[in-house]
C-alpha positions in Angstrom: 0.0 0.0 0.0 1.3 3.4 -1.0 1.7 5.8 2.0 0.6 9.4 1.0 0.3 11.2 4.4 2.3 10.8 7.6 1.8 12.4 11.0 4.9 12.6 13.2 4.8 13.2 16.9 8.2 14.5 17.8 10.2 13.9 21.0 13.7 13.9 22.2 14.6 10.3 21.5 11.5 8.3 20.4 9.3 9.6 17.6 5.8 8.2 16.7 4.8 8.0 13.0 1.3 7.4 11.7 0.9 6.7 8.0 -2.2 6.5 5.9 -3.0 5.9 2.2 -4.9 8.1 -0.2 -8.1 6.3 0.9 -7.2 7.1 4.5 -6.5 3.5 5.4 -3.9 3.2 8.2 -0.7 1.6 7.1 1.4 1.9 10.2 1.5 3.7 13.6 4.8 2.8 15.2 7.6 4.4 17.3 11.1 5.2 15.8 14.3 5.8 17.6 16.1 9.0 16.8 18.8 7.2 14.9 16.1 5.4 12.8 14.1 8.4 11.9 15.8 9.7 8.7 16.6 6.2 7.4 12.9 5.3 7.7 11.9 8.2 5.5 14.7 7.6 3.0 13.0 4.3 2.1 9.6 5.9 1.5 8.4 7.6 -1.7 7.8 11.4 -1.4 4.7 12.0 0.7 3.0 14.7 2.8 4.4 14.9 6.3 2.9 16.8 9.2 4.5 17.8 12.6 3.6 20.0 15.4 5.7 23.2 15.4 8.1 22.9 18.3 11.7 23.6 19.1 13.1 20.8 16.9 10.4 20.8 14.2 12.1 23.2 11.8 15.3 21.1 11.9 13.5 17.9 11.0 11.4 19.7 8.5 14.5 20.8 6.6 15.9 17.3 6.7 12.8 15.7 5.4 12.4 18.3 2.7 15.9 17.5 1.5 14.7 13.9 1.1 11.9 15.0 -1.2 9.0 15.0 1.2 6.5 17.9 1.5 6.6 19.0 5.2 4.0 21.1 6.9 4.2 22.3 10.5 1.0 22.8 12.5 0.5 24.9 15.6 -0.1 22.5 18.6 -3.4 24.3 19.5 -4.8 23.4 16.1 -4.0 19.7 16.6 -5.7 19.4 20.0 -9.3 19.3 18.7 -8.4 16.1 16.7 -7.3 14.2 19.7 -10.2 11.8 20.3 -9.6 10.5 23.8 -6.7 10.0 26.1 -3.1 11.0 25.7 -0.3 8.9 24.1 2.2 9.3 21.3 0.2 7.0 19.0 -3.0 9.1 19.6 -1.1 12.4 19.0 0.5 11.1 15.8 -2.9 10.1 14.5 -4.4 13.5 15.4 -1.5 15.3 13.6 -2.2 13.1 10.5 -5.9 13.9 10.6 -5.3 17.7 11.1 -2.9 17.7 8.2 -5.5 16.6 5.8 -8.1 19.3 6.7 -8.5 21.9 3.8 -8.8 24.9 6.1 -5.8 24.0 8.3 -3.2 26.8 9.0 0.5 26.0 8.9 3.7 27.5 10.2 6.4 28.5 7.7 9.6 26.4 8.0 12.5 28.6 9.2 15.9 28.5 7.6 19.1 27.9 9.5 19.9 31.7 9.2 16.6 32.6 10.7 17.0 30.3 13.6 20.6 31.6 14.1 19.3 35.2 14.3 16.5 34.1 16.6 19.1 32.6 19.0 20.6 36.1 19.5 17.2 37.4 20.4 16.3 34.5 22.8 19.7 34.7 24.5 19.3 38.5 24.9 15.7 38.1 26.2 16.9 35.5 28.8 19.6 37.8 30.1 17.3 40.8 30.2 14.9 38.9 32.4 17.7 37.8 34.6 19.0 41.4 34.9 15.5 42.5 35.9 15.3 39.9 38.6 18.8 40.9 39.9 17.9 44.6 39.9 14.7 43.9 41.8 16.6 41.8 44.3 19.4 44.4 44.8 16.9 47.3 45.2 14.9 45.3 47.8 18.1 44.2 49.7 19.5 47.7 50.1 16.1 49.1 50.9 16.2 46.9 54.1 19.1 49.1 55.2 17.3 52.3 54.4 19.1 52.9 51.1 16.9 54.0 48.2 17.9 53.4 44.6 15.7 55.5 42.2 13.8 53.7 39.5 15.3 53.3 36.1 18.0 51.0 34.6 20.6 53.8 34.3 20.4 54.7 38.0 20.7 51.1 39.2 23.7 50.5 36.9 25.3 53.7 38.2 24.8 52.5 41.8 26.3 49.0 41.0 29.2 50.6 39.1 30.1 52.8 42.1 30.0 49.8 44.3 32.3 47.7 42.0 34.7 50.7 41.8 35.3 50.6 45.6 32.5 52.6 47.2 31.8 51.1 50.7 28.4 51.6 52.3 28.0 52.3 56.0 26.9 48.8 56.7 28.3 45.6 58.3 31.0 43.8 56.4 28.8 40.8 55.4 26.1 43.2 53.9 28.8 45.0 51.9 30.2 41.8 50.6 26.8 40.6 49.4 26.0 43.9 47.8 29.4 43.9 46.1 28.8 40.4 44.7 25.4 41.3 43.4 26.7 44.5 41.8 29.5 42.7 40.1 27.0 40.1 38.8 24.7 42.9 37.6 27.5 44.7 35.7 28.6 41.4 34.1 25.0 40.7 32.9 24.7 44.3 31.6 27.9 44.0 29.7 26.8 40.7 28.0 23.4 42.3 27.1 25.2 45.2 25.5 27.2 42.7 23.4 24.0 41.0 22.1 22.6 44.4 21.3 25.7 45.5 19.4 25.7 42.2 17.5 22.0 42.7 16.5 22.9 46.2 15.3 25.6 44.7 13.0 23.0 42.2 11.6 20.6 45.1 11.0 23.2 46.9 8.9 23.9 43.9 6.8 20.3 42.9 6.0 18.4 45.0 3.5 15.0 43.9 4.8 15.9 45.1 8.3 16.9 48.5 6.9 13.6 48.7 5.2 11.7 48.0 8.4 13.7 50.6 10.3 12.1 53.3 8.2 8.9 52.6 10.1 8.5 54.9 13.2 8.9 53.0 16.4 10.7 50.0 14.8 14.4 49.8 15.8 17.1 47.3 15.0 16.1 44.8 17.6 12.4 44.7 16.6 13.2 44.7 12.9 15.7 41.8 13.1 13.3 39.8 15.3 10.5 40.2 12.7 12.8 39.1 9.9 14.1 36.1 11.9 10.5 35.1 12.7 8.6 35.6 9.4 11.2 36.2 6.7 9.6 38.0 3.8 6.1 37.8 5.2 4.5 36.1 2.2 3.0 33.3 4.3 0.4 35.9 5.4 -2.3 37.0 2.9 -2.6 40.5 4.3 -1.5 42.8 7.1 -4.4 42.0 9.3 -3.6 38.3 9.2 0.0 39.1 10.4 -1.4 41.4 13.2 -3.8 38.5 14.2 -0.8 36.1 14.3 0.8 38.4 16.8 -2.3 38.5 18.9 -2.9 42.2 18.4 -6.4 42.0 17.0 -9.5 42.0 19.3 -11.1 38.7 20.2 -14.3 38.2 18.2 -17.2 37.0 20.5 -20.1 37.7 18.1 -23.2 35.6 18.3 -26.9 35.8 17.1 -26.1 38.5 14.6 -24.6 40.8 17.3 -21.0 41.8 16.8 -19.0 41.9 19.9 -15.2 42.5 20.0 -13.2 42.1 23.2 -9.6 42.7 24.2 -6.7 41.6 22.0 -6.3 37.9 21.9 -2.6 37.8 22.9 -2.4 34.4 21.3 0.5 34.9 19.0 4.3 35.5 19.3 4.6 37.1 22.7 8.2 38.3 22.1 7.4 40.1 18.8 4.2 41.6 20.3 6.0 42.9 23.3 8.8 44.5 21.1 6.2 46.3 19.0 4.2 47.5 22.1 7.4 48.8 23.7 8.4 50.6 20.5 5.0 52.2 20.3 5.2 53.2 23.9 8.4 55.1 23.1 6.6 56.7 20.1 3.7 57.8 22.4 6.2 59.5 24.8 7.9 61.3 21.9 4.5 62.5 20.7 3.8 64.0 24.1 7.2 65.7 24.3 7.3 66.8 20.6 3.7 67.0 19.4 4.8 68.8 16.2 6.6 65.7 15.0 3.7 63.3 15.6 1.2 62.0 13.1 -2.3 63.5 13.2 -3.8 60.0 13.6 -1.8 59.3 16.7 -2.5 62.7 18.2 -6.2 62.4 17.7 -6.1 58.9 19.1 -4.4 60.0 22.3 -7.0 62.7 22.7 -9.8 60.1 22.7 -8.2 57.0 24.3 -5.9 56.2 27.3 -2.2 55.9 26.5 -2.1 52.1 26.8 -5.0 51.6 24.5 -3.4 53.9 22.0 -0.1 52.1 22.3 -1.7 48.7 21.5 -3.7 50.3 18.6 -0.5 51.7 17.2 1.2 48.3 17.5 -1.7 46.8 15.6 -1.4 49.4 12.8 2.4 49.1 12.7 2.2 45.3 12.3 0.1 45.9 9.2 2.6 48.4 7.9 5.4 46.0 8.5 3.7 43.4 6.4 3.2 45.9 3.6 6.8 47.1 3.7 8.1 43.5 3.6 5.9 42.1 0.9 6.2 45.2 -1.4 10.0 45.5 -0.7 9.6 49.3 -0.4 10.5 51.7 2.4 7.8 53.1 4.6 5.7 55.9 3.1 3.8 58.0 5.7 1.3 59.3 3.1 0.4 55.7 2.0 -0.2 54.7 5.6 -2.8 57.4 6.4 
């Protein structure tokens, strides 16, 4: 029997494969060790292969594509409705295979090695930024117990830690000074590593023409632009800008029923990292608008007059996501007049 469709449940060492024919007759549902995986597919004629999009899915998708198979990655949340009952590798592989054959199913674009390499920069930087935030909060809370107040803001905390590492001694017991010195040295080391990642991202931004195009959009810097390119490439997997904004979770949740349209808050169901970068960029743009209203767009100024700053920030992020898609797919720099 000729296998036409295969659902693969990925894991670290043991993979489950579920294969069916064109008439949807089950041919096999069996486990494979990691070392057997590629050799198994080498013996098969080219077929349609589906996998849940996860950390290793893009690697295996590239490998199977090189063998001549057509590979499609499915978001895990879209596979869940096809799990009939219980939870096992065999059941999951069957559900993936069934979801793969649905005509309205949505798929994830396979990332290249270059895209994943660039994303590794962003993920490492994001990890260190979160660690730095934890360390700052811990340091501020610790010195506050001794009546020492560090003003809010990254620059002020870094300045405090730098003074401590350069030899400043607080009027505290020796043990407390040693602890504060160790935390300050750790904070300065983390801050230095984060700066390295940011400088490396700026170098990438200079080399990539698509990143330079995105940086023409107000509120989109080198970090945000390179993260978008690493995540979606040229953006052609989305049919329009609204679809990209929905993928980021920036569109309102639709809860309409009985002919009555009801829109709620944004879904927040997409890429959290990209969404946060866009919102932070728009927050900076809103601050610039308030300090220099003569430079702001009329649309943003009127929006701030009618809505709270946070609502306006998210609305701007939604609009910017659509502009990003247009700039990428048209391969043209941002034109303010066309965006009005």
